[in-house]
C-alpha positions as CSV (number, residue, x, y, z in Angstrom):
1,M,31.5,330.4,147.7
2,E,33.3,333.5,147.5
3,H,32.4,336.4,145.3
4,S,34.2,339.5,144.3
5,N,31.6,342.5,144.4
6,E,33.6,344.8,142.4
7,N,32.2,343.8,139.0
8,I,28.9,343.0,139.6
9,S,25.5,344.5,138.8
10,Q,23.1,346.1,141.6
11,D,20.6,343.1,141.1
12,E,23.5,340.4,141.4
13,A,24.6,342.2,144.6
14,I,21.2,342.1,146.2
15,Q,20.6,338.4,145.4
16,M,24.2,337.2,146.7
17,S,23.2,339.1,150.1
18,E,20.8,337.4,152.5
19,R,21.4,339.9,155.3
20,K,19.3,343.1,155.3
21,S,19.8,346.0,156.6
22,H,17.5,347.9,159.5
23,H,18.0,351.4,159.4
24,P,16.0,353.8,161.3
25,N,13.7,355.6,158.5
26,K,15.1,358.8,159.8
27,M,18.4,357.6,158.3
28,K,17.1,356.1,155.1
29,T,15.4,359.6,154.4
30,N,18.4,361.3,155.1
31,L,20.9,358.8,152.8
32,V,18.2,358.7,150.3
33,S,18.0,362.6,150.1
34,R,21.9,362.8,149.7
35,L,21.8,360.1,147.1
36,N,19.1,362.1,145.2
37,R,21.5,365.4,145.4
38,I,24.5,363.2,144.0
39,E,22.6,362.0,141.3
40,G,21.9,365.6,140.4
41,Q,25.4,366.5,140.7
42,I,26.2,363.8,138.2
43,R,23.6,364.9,135.6
44,G,25.2,368.3,135.7
45,V,28.6,367.0,135.2
46,K,27.5,365.1,132.3
47,G,26.1,368.3,130.8
48,M,28.8,370.4,131.5
49,I,30.9,367.9,129.3
50,E,28.3,368.2,126.9
51,K,28.5,371.9,126.9
52,D,32.1,371.8,126.6
53,V,32.5,373.5,129.8
54,Y,36.2,374.4,131.1
55,C,38.0,371.2,132.0
56,D,38.9,372.5,135.6
57,D,35.2,373.6,136.5
58,I,34.2,370.1,135.5
59,L,37.1,368.6,137.8
60,N,35.8,370.7,140.8
61,Q,32.5,369.5,140.4
62,I,33.6,366.0,140.0
63,A,35.8,366.5,143.5
64,A,32.5,368.0,145.0
65,V,30.5,364.6,143.9
66,Q,33.1,362.6,145.4
67,S,33.0,364.2,148.6
68,A,29.3,364.0,148.9
69,L,29.5,360.4,148.1
70,N,32.3,359.7,150.7
71,S,29.9,361.6,153.2
72,V,27.2,358.8,152.4
73,G,29.5,356.0,152.7
74,K,30.8,357.6,156.3
75,L,27.3,357.8,157.5
76,L,26.5,354.3,156.2
77,L,29.6,353.0,157.9
78,E,28.6,354.4,161.1
79,G,25.1,353.0,161.3
80,H,26.5,349.8,160.2
81,M,29.0,349.6,162.7
82,K,26.9,350.7,165.4
83,S,24.0,348.5,164.5
84,C,24.5,345.4,162.5
85,V,28.7,344.7,163.3
86,I,27.6,345.1,166.8
87,E,24.9,342.6,166.8
88,R,26.8,340.2,165.0
89,I,29.4,340.3,167.3
90,Q,26.8,339.7,170.3
91,E,25.4,336.5,168.6
92,G,29.3,335.4,168.7
93,D,29.6,336.1,164.6
94,Q,33.4,337.3,164.4
95,E,33.4,337.2,160.7
96,V,31.9,340.3,160.8
97,I,35.2,341.9,161.4
98,D,36.7,340.5,158.4
99,E,34.1,341.7,156.4
100,L,34.3,345.0,157.8
101,L,37.8,345.3,157.2
102,K,37.6,344.4,153.7
103,T,34.8,346.8,153.3
104,M,36.7,349.8,154.8
105,N,40.0,348.9,152.6
106,K,37.5,349.1,149.5
107,L,36.3,352.6,150.9
108,M,39.8,354.1,151.5
109,K,41.0,353.2,148.0
């Protein structure tokens, strides 16, 4: 059964995935730290809107958030390709290539 992951909740996405990541603790800590900063930036943008800050300033903050999130995505993609994808290819699972291409297309939108 094929699912579209674009409009599902985080809990649904977790339940749909049978595979688990196995990132080194250093990488996990780095990703979580970056995401915590991004979460703070998002709260900051919300506060700026609530305080009627000049639109251009808000848009620049949104651009910074998007850039930070893209950096997290790049790091995660690199780790995924160097571990999960290689392992699955070595196990003879060629479907991982199509899965990776779909994911990369979503990331590049």
